[in-house]
Every structure is written in structure tokens, then in C-alpha cells.
Biopython code that builds the backbone (N, CA, C, O; Angstrom):
import numpy as np
from Bio.PDB.StructureBuilder import StructureBuilder

atoms = [
    (1, "MET", "N", (-0.171, 10.288, 39.836)),
    (1, "MET", "CA", (-0.436, 9.038, 39.145)),
    (1, "MET", "C", (-1.534, 9.125, 38.091)),
    (1, "MET", "O", (-1.525, 8.309, 37.169)),
    (2, "PRO", "N", (-2.470, 10.051, 38.166)),
    (2, "PRO", "CA", (-3.492, 10.080, 37.117)),
    (2, "PRO", "C", (-2.897, 10.362, 35.743)),
    (2, "PRO", "O", (-3.448, 9.935, 34.728)),
    (3, "HIS", "N", (-1.777, 11.076, 35.705)),
    (3, "HIS", "CA", (-1.146, 11.356, 34.415)),
    (3, "HIS", "C", (-0.608, 10.071, 33.783)),
    (3, "HIS", "O", (-0.660, 9.906, 32.564)),
    (4, "THR", "N", (-0.104, 9.187, 34.592)),
    (4, "THR", "CA", (0.405, 7.912, 34.082)),
    (4, "THR", "C", (-0.721, 7.072, 33.503)),
    (4, "THR", "O", (-0.542, 6.424, 32.471)),
    (5, "ALA", "N", (-1.866, 7.076, 34.147)),
    (5, "ALA", "CA", (-3.007, 6.308, 33.653)),
    (5, "ALA", "C", (-3.505, 6.863, 32.326)),
    (5, "ALA", "O", (-3.867, 6.102, 31.428)),
    (6, "VAL", "N", (-3.523, 8.178, 32.200)),
    (6, "VAL", "CA", (-3.957, 8.799, 30.949)),
    (6, "VAL", "C", (-2.957, 8.478, 29.843)),
    (6, "VAL", "O", (-3.351, 8.186, 28.713)),
    (7, "LEU", "N", (-1.669, 8.532, 30.164)),
    (7, "LEU", "CA", (-0.634, 8.225, 29.179)),
    (7, "LEU", "C", (-0.728, 6.772, 28.723)),
    (7, "LEU", "O", (-0.622, 6.496, 27.528)),
    (8, "LEU", "N", (-0.922, 5.853, 29.639)),
    (8, "LEU", "CA", (-1.052, 4.441, 29.275)),
    (8, "LEU", "C", (-2.309, 4.190, 28.450)),
    (8, "LEU", "O", (-2.292, 3.362, 27.540)),
    (9, "ALA", "N", (-3.396, 4.891, 28.754)),
    (9, "ALA", "CA", (-4.630, 4.736, 27.979)),
    (9, "ALA", "C", (-4.430, 5.251, 26.554)),
    (9, "ALA", "O", (-4.939, 4.659, 25.603)),
    (10, "ALA", "N", (-3.703, 6.333, 26.407)),
    (10, "ALA", "CA", (-3.449, 6.887, 25.074)),
    (10, "ALA", "C", (-2.556, 5.961, 24.259)),
    (10, "ALA", "O", (-2.772, 5.782, 23.060)),
    (11, "VAL", "N", (-1.566, 5.378, 24.899)),
    (11, "VAL", "CA", (-0.660, 4.472, 24.191)),
    (11, "VAL", "C", (-1.389, 3.196, 23.783)),
    (11, "VAL", "O", (-1.168, 2.677, 22.689)),
    (12, "SER", "N", (-2.246, 2.695, 24.648)),
    (12, "SER", "CA", (-2.950, 1.454, 24.324)),
    (12, "SER", "C", (-4.021, 1.667, 23.263)),
    (12, "SER", "O", (-4.456, 0.705, 22.630)),
    (13, "ALA", "N", (-4.452, 2.906, 23.055)),
    (13, "ALA", "CA", (-5.479, 3.183, 22.052)),
    (13, "ALA", "C", (-4.891, 3.181, 20.640)),
    (13, "ALA", "O", (-5.634, 3.037, 19.669)),
    (14, "GLU", "N", (-3.590, 3.336, 20.508)),
    (14, "GLU", "CA", (-2.974, 3.335, 19.184)),
    (14, "GLU", "C", (-3.029, 1.942, 18.578)),
    (14, "GLU", "O", (-2.873, 0.940, 19.276)),
    (15, "GLN", "N", (-3.253, 1.893, 17.274)),
    (15, "GLN", "CA", (-3.410, 0.614, 16.602)),
    (15, "GLN", "C", (-2.110, 0.097, 16.005)),
    (15, "GLN", "O", (-2.083, -1.014, 15.475)),
    (16, "GLY", "N", (-1.054, 0.854, 16.073)),
    (16, "GLY", "CA", (0.214, 0.417, 15.518)),
    (16, "GLY", "C", (0.305, 0.773, 14.045)),
    (16, "GLY", "O", (-0.408, 1.660, 13.576)),
    (17, "PRO", "N", (1.170, 0.095, 13.315)),
    (17, "PRO", "CA", (1.395, 0.447, 11.913)),
    (17, "PRO", "C", (0.403, -0.185, 10.945)),
    (17, "PRO", "O", (0.692, -0.274, 9.752)),
    (18, "GLY", "N", (-0.739, -0.619, 11.418)),
    (18, "GLY", "CA", (-1.684, -1.340, 10.573)),
    (18, "GLY", "C", (-2.189, -0.543, 9.388)),
    (18, "GLY", "O", (-2.175, -1.040, 8.261)),
    (19, "ASN", "N", (-2.636, 0.688, 9.619)),
    (19, "ASN", "CA", (-3.160, 1.498, 8.519)),
    (19, "ASN", "C", (-2.073, 1.844, 7.521)),
    (19, "ASN", "O", (-2.307, 1.820, 6.313)),
    (20, "THR", "N", (-0.886, 2.167, 8.016)),
    (20, "THR", "CA", (0.220, 2.503, 7.123)),
    (20, "THR", "C", (0.610, 1.302, 6.268)),
    (20, "THR", "O", (0.864, 1.448, 5.072)),
    (21, "LEU", "N", (0.657, 0.131, 6.868)),
    (21, "LEU", "CA", (1.001, -1.063, 6.101)),
    (21, "LEU", "C", (-0.060, -1.392, 5.067)),
    (21, "LEU", "O", (0.266, -1.852, 3.973)),
    (22, "ARG", "N", (-1.322, -1.163, 5.395)),
    (22, "ARG", "CA", (-2.389, -1.391, 4.409)),
    (22, "ARG", "C", (-2.240, -0.461, 3.217)),
    (22, "ARG", "O", (-2.404, -0.884, 2.073)),
    (23, "ILE", "N", (-1.930, 0.805, 3.478)),
    (23, "ILE", "CA", (-1.764, 1.773, 2.392)),
    (23, "ILE", "C", (-0.565, 1.416, 1.536)),
    (23, "ILE", "O", (-0.645, 1.465, 0.309)),
    (24, "VAL", "N", (0.545, 1.059, 2.162)),
    (24, "VAL", "CA", (1.748, 0.684, 1.410)),
    (24, "VAL", "C", (1.489, -0.573, 0.590)),
    (24, "VAL", "O", (1.904, -0.649, -0.566)),
    (25, "LEU", "N", (0.820, -1.542, 1.159)),
    (25, "LEU", "CA", (0.523, -2.780, 0.440)),
    (25, "LEU", "C", (-0.404, -2.519, -0.740)),
    (25, "LEU", "O", (-0.177, -3.042, -1.831)),
    (26, "LEU", "N", (-1.432, -1.728, -0.539)),
    (26, "LEU", "CA", (-2.362, -1.409, -1.617)),
    (26, "LEU", "C", (-1.663, -0.631, -2.733)),
    (26, "LEU", "O", (-1.878, -0.907, -3.913)),
    (27, "ALA", "N", (-0.836, 0.329, -2.364)),
    (27, "ALA", "CA", (-0.115, 1.114, -3.372)),
    (27, "ALA", "C", (0.868, 0.246, -4.147)),
    (27, "ALA", "O", (1.029, 0.433, -5.353)),
    (28, "SER", "N", (1.523, -0.692, -3.487)),
    (28, "SER", "CA", (2.466, -1.558, -4.194)),
    (28, "SER", "C", (1.744, -2.522, -5.123)),
    (28, "SER", "O", (2.251, -2.827, -6.202)),
    (29, "ILE", "N", (0.582, -3.006, -4.733)),
    (29, "ILE", "CA", (-0.189, -3.893, -5.614)),
    (29, "ILE", "C", (-0.670, -3.130, -6.838)),
    (29, "ILE", "O", (-0.574, -3.625, -7.961)),
    (30, "VAL", "N", (-1.189, -1.919, -6.623)),
    (30, "VAL", "CA", (-1.639, -1.105, -7.760)),
    (30, "VAL", "C", (-0.460, -0.769, -8.662)),
    (30, "VAL", "O", (-0.592, -0.807, -9.885)),
    (31, "GLY", "N", (0.673, -0.444, -8.086)),
    (31, "GLY", "CA", (1.870, -0.151, -8.873)),
    (31, "GLY", "C", (2.343, -1.349, -9.665)),
    (31, "GLY", "O", (2.756, -1.203, -10.815)),
    (32, "ALA", "N", (2.291, -2.531, -9.077)),
    (32, "ALA", "CA", (2.708, -3.735, -9.786)),
    (32, "ALA", "C", (1.767, -4.038, -10.953)),
    (32, "ALA", "O", (2.214, -4.453, -12.022)),
    (33, "VAL", "N", (0.470, -3.831, -10.746)),
    (33, "VAL", "CA", (-0.496, -4.058, -11.822)),
    (33, "VAL", "C", (-0.258, -3.070, -12.962)),
    (33, "VAL", "O", (-0.272, -3.458, -14.130)),
    (34, "LEU", "N", (-0.043, -1.807, -12.634)),
    (34, "LEU", "CA", (0.214, -0.812, -13.678)),
    (34, "LEU", "C", (1.526, -1.089, -14.412)),
    (34, "LEU", "O", (1.602, -0.916, -15.628)),
    (35, "LEU", "N", (2.541, -1.510, -13.696)),
    (35, "LEU", "CA", (3.819, -1.842, -14.330)),
    (35, "LEU", "C", (3.672, -3.047, -15.244)),
    (35, "LEU", "O", (4.216, -3.049, -16.349)),
    (36, "ALA", "N", (2.953, -4.067, -14.809)),
    (36, "ALA", "CA", (2.731, -5.244, -15.647)),
    (36, "ALA", "C", (1.931, -4.883, -16.894)),
    (36, "ALA", "O", (2.230, -5.363, -17.987)),
    (37, "TRP", "N", (0.914, -4.038, -16.731)),
    (37, "TRP", "CA", (0.130, -3.604, -17.895)),
    (37, "TRP", "C", (0.993, -2.825, -18.867)),
    (37, "TRP", "O", (0.905, -3.036, -20.077)),
    (38, "PHE", "N", (1.826, -1.928, -18.359)),
    (38, "PHE", "CA", (2.676, -1.112, -19.221)),
    (38, "PHE", "C", (3.697, -1.975, -19.964)),
    (38, "PHE", "O", (3.948, -1.752, -21.149)),
    (39, "LEU", "N", (4.281, -2.945, -19.286)),
    (39, "LEU", "CA", (5.277, -3.804, -19.937)),
    (39, "LEU", "C", (4.636, -4.773, -20.914)),
    (39, "LEU", "O", (5.173, -5.008, -21.997)),
    (40, "LEU", "N", (3.494, -5.338, -20.544)),
    (40, "LEU", "CA", (2.874, -6.353, -21.393)),
    (40, "LEU", "C", (2.179, -5.772, -22.608)),
    (40, "LEU", "O", (1.982, -6.480, -23.596)),
    (41, "ARG", "N", (1.801, -4.506, -22.565)),
    (41, "ARG", "CA", (1.139, -3.940, -23.734)),
    (41, "ARG", "C", (2.111, -3.773, -24.897)),
    (41, "ARG", "O", (1.684, -3.652, -26.045)),
    (42, "GLY", "N", (3.403, -3.764, -24.617)),
    (42, "GLY", "CA", (4.397, -3.698, -25.670)),
    (42, "GLY", "C", (4.568, -5.016, -26.405)),
    (42, "GLY", "O", (5.142, -5.050, -27.494)),
    (43, "TYR", "N", (4.081, -6.089, -25.826)),
    (43, "TYR", "CA", (4.226, -7.408, -26.438)),
    (43, "TYR", "C", (2.978, -7.845, -27.186)),
    (43, "TYR", "O", (2.880, -9.004, -27.590)),
    (44, "ARG", "N", (2.021, -6.942, -27.379)),
    (44, "ARG", "CA", (0.819, -7.300, -28.134)),
    (44, "ARG", "C", (1.197, -7.644, -29.564)),
    (44, "ARG", "O", (2.074, -7.016, -30.158)),
    (45, "ASP", "N", (0.537, -8.630, -30.096)),
    (45, "ASP", "CA", (0.817, -9.079, -31.454)),
    (45, "ASP", "C", (-0.245, -8.497, -32.379)),
    (45, "ASP", "O", (-1.311, -9.081, -32.570)),
    (46, "ASN", "N", (0.069, -7.333, -32.950)),
    (46, "ASN", "CA", (-0.841, -6.760, -33.922)),
    (46, "ASN", "C", (-0.074, -6.521, -35.228)),
    (46, "ASN", "O", (1.157, -6.539, -35.242)),
    (47, "ASP", "N", (-0.790, -6.304, -36.294)),
    (47, "ASP", "CA", (-0.164, -6.208, -37.613)),
    (47, "ASP", "C", (0.289, -4.807, -37.968)),
    (47, "ASP", "O", (0.732, -4.578, -39.093)),
    (48, "ASP", "N", (0.192, -3.868, -37.049)),
    (48, "ASP", "CA", (0.555, -2.483, -37.338)),
    (48, "ASP", "C", (2.054, -2.231, -37.253)),
    (48, "ASP", "O", (2.521, -1.196, -37.728)),
    (49, "ASN", "N", (2.805, -3.123, -36.675)),
    (49, "ASN", "CA", (4.234, -2.862, -36.466)),
    (49, "ASN", "C", (5.110, -3.654, -37.444)),
    (49, "ASN", "O", (6.052, -4.324, -37.023)),
    (50, "ASP", "N", (4.814, -3.583, -38.709)),
    (50, "ASP", "CA", (5.619, -4.284, -39.713)),
    (50, "ASP", "C", (6.935, -3.597, -39.949)),
    (50, "ASP", "O", (7.734, -4.058, -40.765)),
]
sb = StructureBuilder()
sb.init_structure("model")
sb.init_model(0)
sb.init_chain("A")
sb.init_seg("    ")
for serial, (resi, resn, name, xyz) in enumerate(atoms, 1):
    if name == "N":
        sb.init_residue(resn, " ", resi, " ")
    sb.init_atom(name, np.array(xyz, "f"), 0.0, 1.0, " ", f" {name:<3s}", serial, name[0])
structure = sb.get_structure()
């Protein structure tokens, strides 16, 4: 039975997908900001593109 207690303690110590979800969320936000910047910079109104 001590092996079962050690196994249950190890399983309960895991935090779940929290860190992975934070990384994915942060990467998607940064990606969305970069995509918006890249798309919107083409719509700048300057006089060089006559």
C-alpha cells in the first residue's frame, strides 16, 4: 500500500494544463498583435505611394 500513497501524492501534486494554457494564450495574443500590426501598417496614409 505505500506505493499507492506515493502514486496518489504524485498525481495530486500535478497542476494540470495550467502552464501550457498560459503559454498558448500568451503566444496567441502576441501573434494576434503582430498580425494586426502587419496588416494595419499597409493601410497607413502617407504620400509616398502615389
